[in-house]
C-alpha positions in Angstrom: -12.9 -149.1 -103.8 -9.5 -148.1 -105.8 -8.8 -145.2 -107.9 -6.6 -144.2 -111.0 -5.8 -141.0 -111.8 -3.8 -141.5 -114.6 -1.3 -139.2 -116.3 -2.0 -135.9 -114.2 0.6 -133.0 -113.5 0.9 -133.5 -109.5 1.0 -130.8 -108.0 1.9 -130.2 -104.0 4.5 -127.4 -103.2 4.2 -127.8 -100.1 5.6 -131.7 -100.2 8.1 -130.7 -103.2 5.4 -132.3 -105.6 5.4 -131.3 -109.3 5.7 -134.1 -112.0 3.9 -135.8 -114.5 2.7 -139.4 -112.5 -0.1 -141.8 -112.0 -1.8 -142.1 -108.3 -3.6 -144.5 -107.1 -6.3 -143.6 -103.9 -7.6 -147.1 -102.3 -9.7 -145.5 -99.2 -9.2 -142.3 -98.1 -5.7 -142.3 -99.1 -3.1 -142.6 -101.0 -1.7 -145.9 -102.1 0.4 -145.6 -104.7 2.3 -142.6 -107.3 4.7 -143.7 -110.5 4.5 -144.4 -113.6 2.5 -146.3 -115.8 0.8 -148.2 -112.5 -1.6 -151.2 -113.2 -5.0 -150.5 -113.9 -6.3 -153.5 -112.8 -8.9 -153.8 -110.3 -10.0 -149.8 -110.7 -11.6 -147.0 -111.5 -10.0 -144.9 -114.1 -9.7 -141.2 -114.9 -7.6 -140.0 -117.6 -6.0 -137.2 -116.6 -3.8 -136.2 -118.8 -3.0 -132.2 -119.7 -4.8 -131.7 -116.2 -3.0 -130.9 -112.8 -4.4 -132.7 -109.6 -3.8 -130.6 -106.7 -4.5 -130.4 -102.8 -8.0 -129.6 -102.4 -8.6 -126.1 -102.2 -9.7 -125.1 -99.1 -12.3 -121.7 -98.2 -11.6 -120.5 -94.0 -14.1 -118.2 -94.4 -17.4 -118.7 -95.9 -21.6 -118.4 -94.7 -23.5 -120.8 -94.9 -26.3 -118.9 -92.9 -28.1 -122.3 -91.4 -29.7 -122.1 -88.7 -32.7 -119.6 -90.0 -31.7 -117.9 -93.0 -32.1 -121.0 -95.1 -33.5 -118.9 -98.1 -30.7 -117.7 -98.7 -28.4 -120.8 -98.1 -28.0 -123.7 -96.3 -25.3 -126.3 -95.4 -26.3 -128.8 -97.9 -26.5 -126.4 -100.8 -23.3 -124.2 -99.7 -21.4 -127.4 -99.2 -22.2 -128.6 -102.7 -21.0 -125.2 -104.3 -17.8 -125.7 -102.8 -18.4 -129.1 -104.2 -18.5 -127.3 -107.6 -15.8 -125.1 -107.2 -13.1 -127.4 -106.5 -12.7 -127.0 -102.2 -12.5 -130.4 -100.6 -13.4 -128.0 -97.4 -14.9 -124.6 -95.7 -15.2 -123.5 -92.5 -18.0 -122.0 -91.7 -19.2 -118.2 -90.1 -20.8 -118.2 -86.7 -23.0 -115.2 -87.6 -26.2 -117.4 -88.2 -29.6 -117.3 -86.2 -29.3 -118.6 -83.6 -25.6 -117.3 -83.1 -23.2 -120.5 -83.3 -22.1 -119.5 -79.7 -22.6 -122.2 -77.5 -22.2 -126.2 -77.5 -25.6 -126.6 -78.4 -25.4 -125.0 -81.6 -22.3 -126.4 -82.3 -23.8 -129.8 -81.7 -27.0 -128.9 -84.3 -24.1 -127.6 -87.0 -21.9 -130.5 -87.1 -24.6 -133.2 -86.9 -25.6 -130.8 -90.4 -22.5 -130.8 -91.4 -21.5 -134.8 -91.5 -23.6 -135.4 -94.2 -22.4 -132.3 -96.6 -20.5 -133.1 -99.5 -16.9 -131.7 -98.5 -15.8 -131.6 -94.7 -17.6 -128.2 -93.3 -16.1 -126.8 -89.9 -17.8 -124.8 -87.8 -16.3 -121.3 -86.4 -17.8 -120.3 -83.1 -18.4 -116.3 -82.0 -16.0 -114.8 -80.0 -19.1 -112.9 -77.9 -22.5 -114.0 -76.9 -25.0 -113.4 -80.1 -22.6 -111.7 -81.2 -23.2 -108.4 -79.4 -19.9 -107.7 -78.5 -20.3 -107.8 -74.6 -19.4 -111.4 -72.9 -17.1 -114.1 -74.5 -17.9 -116.9 -75.3 -16.8 -120.4 -73.3 -13.6 -120.9 -76.0 -12.5 -123.4 -73.8 -16.4 -125.8 -74.5 -16.9 -124.3 -77.5 -13.3 -126.1 -78.5 -13.5 -129.2 -77.0 -17.3 -128.7 -79.3 -15.6 -128.9 -82.5 -14.6 -125.0 -83.0 -11.9 -124.6 -85.1 -11.9 -120.7 -84.9 -13.3 -117.5 -83.0 -15.1 -114.8 -84.8 -17.8 -112.6 -84.7 -17.2 -111.6 -88.4 -20.7 -109.5 -89.9 -19.6 -107.1 -86.8 -16.4 -106.0 -85.0 -15.6 -106.6 -81.7 -15.2 -103.3 -80.2 -14.0 -103.4 -77.0 -10.9 -103.7 -76.7 -10.4 -104.9 -73.0 -12.6 -107.7 -74.5 -10.9 -108.5 -77.7 -7.2 -108.1 -75.6 -9.7 -111.1 -73.3 -9.9 -113.3 -76.8 -7.0 -113.0 -77.5 -5.0 -113.5 -74.4 -7.7 -117.1 -74.3 -6.6 -118.3 -78.0 -3.3 -117.7 -76.8 -3.6 -120.8 -74.0 -6.8 -122.7 -76.1 -4.3 -123.0 -78.8 -7.0 -121.5 -81.4 -7.5 -118.7 -84.0 -9.1 -115.7 -83.2 -10.7 -114.2 -87.0 -11.0 -110.4 -87.0 -13.6 -108.3 -88.3 -11.7 -105.0 -89.2 -14.5 -102.4 -88.7 -14.5 -99.0 -86.8 -18.3 -98.8 -87.0 -18.6 -95.0 -85.9 -16.4 -94.1 -88.8 -18.2 -96.6 -91.2 -21.6 -96.3 -89.9 -24.3 -95.5 -93.0 -21.3 -96.4 -95.7 -22.5 -98.5 -98.9 -19.6 -97.9 -100.8 -15.7 -96.9 -100.4 -15.8 -93.4 -99.9 -13.9 -91.5 -102.6 -14.6 -89.8 -106.1 -17.0 -93.2 -107.4 -19.5 -92.5 -104.2 -19.6 -88.7 -104.0 -20.4 -89.4 -108.2 -23.1 -92.0 -107.6 -24.4 -89.9 -104.5 -23.7 -92.9 -101.7 -22.6 -92.6 -98.8 -19.1 -94.2 -98.3 -17.1 -96.0 -95.9 -13.3 -94.8 -95.2 -10.5 -96.8 -95.5 -9.2 -95.7 -92.4 -12.2 -97.1 -90.6 -10.6 -100.6 -91.7 -7.3 -99.8 -90.6 -7.8 -98.2 -87.1 -9.2 -101.6 -86.5 -6.0 -103.6 -88.4 -3.5 -101.4 -86.2 -5.5 -102.1 -82.8 -5.8 -105.9 -83.2 -2.5 -105.7 -84.1 -1.2 -103.9 -80.4 -3.6 -107.0 -78.7 -2.2 -109.6 -80.6 1.6 -108.1 -80.3 0.7 -107.5 -76.5 -1.0 -111.2 -75.4 1.0 -113.2 -78.1 -2.6 -114.4 -79.2 -3.2 -115.9 -82.4 -4.5 -113.4 -84.5 -5.8 -113.5 -88.0 -7.1 -110.7 -90.4 -10.2 -111.3 -92.9 -11.1 -110.0 -95.7 -8.2 -107.2 -96.1 -9.0 -104.9 -98.3 -6.7 -101.6 -97.9 -3.2 -100.8 -98.8 -2.8 -99.2 -95.3 -4.1 -102.2 -93.8 -1.3 -104.1 -95.7 1.9 -102.2 -94.5 0.2 -102.2 -91.4 0.3 -105.7 -91.2 3.8 -106.3 -93.4 5.7 -104.4 -90.0 3.5 -106.5 -87.5 4.9 -109.6 -89.0 8.2 -108.7 -89.0 8.1 -107.4 -85.6 7.3 -111.2 -84.8 3.4 -110.8 -83.9 1.7 -113.8 -84.6 -0.7 -112.7 -87.6 -2.1 -114.3 -90.6 -4.6 -112.6 -93.2 -6.8 -113.2 -96.1 -7.7 -111.3 -99.2 -10.5 -112.4 -101.5 -10.9 -112.6 -105.1 -13.3 -109.5 -105.7 -10.9 -107.4 -103.7 -7.8 -108.1 -105.9 -10.1 -108.2 -109.2 -12.7 -105.5 -108.6 -12.3 -101.1 -107.5 -14.9 -99.2 -107.0 -14.8 -97.6 -110.2 -16.9 -101.0 -111.1 -19.6 -99.8 -108.8 -23.2 -98.7 -110.6 -26.0 -98.2 -108.8 -27.7 -100.7 -111.1 -25.9 -103.5 -109.7 -25.6 -104.0 -105.9 -23.9 -107.2 -106.2 -20.7 -104.5 -106.2 -21.5 -104.3 -102.6 -19.7 -106.0 -100.3 -18.0 -105.2 -96.9 -15.7 -104.1 -96.6 -16.0 -102.3 -100.1 -14.4 -103.0 -103.6 -11.3 -99.8 -102.8 -9.2 -98.2 -105.1 -7.2 -99.1 -108.3 -3.9 -98.2 -105.6 -5.4 -100.7 -102.9 -5.9 -103.7 -105.5 -2.4 -103.1 -106.5 -0.9 -103.0 -102.9 -3.3 -106.5 -102.5 -1.8 -107.8 -105.0 2.0 -107.1 -104.3 1.8 -108.4 -100.8 0.0 -111.3 -102.1 3.4 -111.9 -104.3 5.6 -111.0 -101.1 3.9 -113.8 -98.8 2.6 -110.8 -96.6 -1.0 -112.2 -97.1 -1.3 -115.6 -96.0 -4.3 -116.5 -97.7 -7.3 -116.4 -100.1 -10.7 -116.9 -99.0 -14.4 -116.1 -100.8 -16.7 -114.2 -98.0 -19.5 -116.5 -100.4 -22.0 -114.6 -98.6 -25.2 -115.8 -100.6 -28.3 -113.9 -100.4 -32.4 -113.8 -102.0 -32.4 -112.2 -105.4 -35.3 -110.0 -103.3 -33.0 -109.0 -101.2 -30.4 -107.9 -103.5 -32.5 -106.7 -105.6 -33.1 -103.8 -103.1 -32.0 -100.2 -104.1 -28.6 -99.7 -103.0 -28.2 -98.4 -99.9 -30.8 -101.1 -98.8 -29.4 -104.3 -100.5 -27.3 -106.0 -98.3 -23.4 -106.3 -98.1 -22.3 -109.6 -99.9 -21.3 -111.8 -102.7 -21.2 -115.5 -103.3 -18.1 -116.9 -104.2 -17.3 -120.5 -103.8 -18.3 -121.6 -107.6 -16.0 -118.9 -109.7 -12.5 -118.2 -107.6 -10.5 -121.2 -108.7 -11.5 -119.9 -112.4 -10.9 -115.9 -111.8 -7.8 -116.3 -109.9 -6.2 -118.9 -113.0 -7.8 -116.3 -115.3 -6.8 -113.3 -113.7 -3.4 -113.8 -111.4 -2.1 -117.3 -113.3 -2.2 -116.7 -117.1 -1.1 -112.9 -116.5 2.0 -114.0 -114.6 0.9 -112.0 -111.4 1.0 -115.4 -109.7 2.5 -119.2 -110.4 0.3 -122.3 -110.4 2.5 -123.4 -106.9 2.0 -120.1 -105.2 -1.8 -120.6 -106.0 -2.2 -123.9 -104.6 -0.3 -122.6 -101.2 -2.6 -119.5 -101.2 -5.3 -121.5 -101.8 -5.2 -125.3 -100.0 -1.9 -125.5 -97.8 -1.9 -122.1 -96.2 -5.7 -121.9 -95.2 -5.2 -125.9 -93.6 -1.8 -124.7 -91.0 -3.6 -121.4 -90.2 -6.4 -123.6 -88.8 -4.8 -126.5 -88.6 -7.0 -128.6 -90.4 -6.4 -131.7 -92.3 -5.0 -131.1 -95.9 -4.8 -133.3 -98.5 -1.2 -134.5 -99.6 0.1 -136.2 -103.0 2.3 -138.2 -101.7 2.1 -142.2 -100.7 -0.7 -142.0 -97.5 -1.1 -139.1 -98.0 -5.2 -138.0 -97.3 -7.5 -138.0 -101.0 -8.6 -135.0 -100.5 -7.9 -133.3 -103.9 -8.8 -131.1 -106.8 -8.3 -131.9 -110.5 -7.9 -128.6 -112.5 -8.0 -128.4 -116.5 -6.6 -125.2 -117.3 -7.7 -124.9 -121.1 -11.4 -125.4 -120.0 -13.1 -121.8 -121.2 -16.8 -121.7 -119.6 -19.3 -118.7 -118.9 -19.9 -117.6 -115.2 -23.4 -118.4 -115.1 -25.3 -118.0 -112.1 -28.5 -119.6 -113.0 -26.2 -123.1 -113.2 -24.8 -122.6 -109.6 -25.5 -124.7 -107.4 -25.2 -122.2 -104.1 -28.7 -121.1 -103.2 -27.4 -117.5 -103.4 -26.9 -116.0 -107.2 -25.3 -112.4 -106.4 -21.8 -112.6 -108.0 -20.3 -109.4 -109.8 -18.6 -111.5 -112.3 -21.7 -112.9 -114.6 -20.9 -113.6 -118.1 -17.6 -113.2 -117.7 -15.7 -115.5 -119.4 -13.2 -117.8 -117.7 -10.2 -120.2 -117.7 -9.0 -123.0 -115.7 -12.2 -124.5 -114.1 -12.3 -127.6 -111.4 -13.0 -130.8 -112.8 -13.3 -133.2 -110.3 -13.2 -132.9 -106.3 -12.8 -135.7 -104.4 -13.0 -135.7 -100.4 -11.6 -138.9 -98.4 -11.0 -140.7 -101.5 -14.5 -140.2 -102.9 -15.4 -138.4 -106.0 -18.2 -135.7 -105.0 -17.9 -133.8 -108.2 -17.2 -134.4 -111.9 -17.8 -132.8 -114.9 -19.2 -130.1 -113.1 -22.0 -132.4 -111.6 -21.9 -132.5 -107.4 -22.6 -136.4 -106.6 -25.5 -136.9 -104.1 
């Protein structure tokens, strides 16, 4: 089956593509690009006034399966991804059991093969994510792991993490670091500052993140390992990463939409959807993240999609789990809050949400060139909708953005040339 997408703005900054044209997709690849292409024998999608871009890629999601299917499954999480314009996601290993063995990856990949979007496993750095013994990085990479992380827990043993980074150099694979000094963060539920004192909630200092960022950057420099730092949240972390990059350290990093948009002033004890780890920081931290995004110190955007059941998020603030969902709101949030105000251009956003995450983990990505892989997102910058968690495809409804009116939503998602979402409806 061939599909003609007619009259869209084709936007692929990695390939210097930015013009209005027709595009024909045949099978999994782009067959033709041009003006007034023949529509004989093809399905037609009218896309005038819309933007066709490489499919979004999220290298940091939590799909909960196996073991916590009441929160999310590979099936539901990938449908949420398709609804949000994502064509590929990478799932963290903190499931039950942990993704730390070839058997566990085999189970995951069998489920992922029938998912709505491309779904890649990230394997654990340490067995059981206990931080004591390394997993078999070579075997897990051969079994299909695209990266390694103990996300949700830091690898506190510096010698062990150094060994993991050394192996990442040999195996040519990325280690994703959850930077948190547990001794400094212990018991905290939000950023430590005047707001936590006002709310009488135990705080997590910026230093809890920055000490581990500093350690991991030093270990990456010593080992020449391939390090990626997850969910950066403080201005101190940004400055450490900026200096390390200038010194030639092989490091990349990500930021989440919620850390770019919210601060600890948005935290109320009545809304546990503002509880995440790392916590929402200060306005000064948020400003530093935005500058680093523009300066290319931050390499990509990732949602850290972390679904929880409503009963769990309904617990008191000190007891509720950390995390929010993000796959179905990330693109319109970034369009509304960063692109429309002029903080980022749309080509810059495409690089941050598609090209760069693919490059970091060496994943296939959509390309708007003849012969390019047909993994695409069609964006309507004029569509205005309210965020309604009741209509999410994700089992998790835990978002702090409920009710927010956003402009710029995905209206079509193609994976491997196949339409998996159209006008907000995800296909079976």
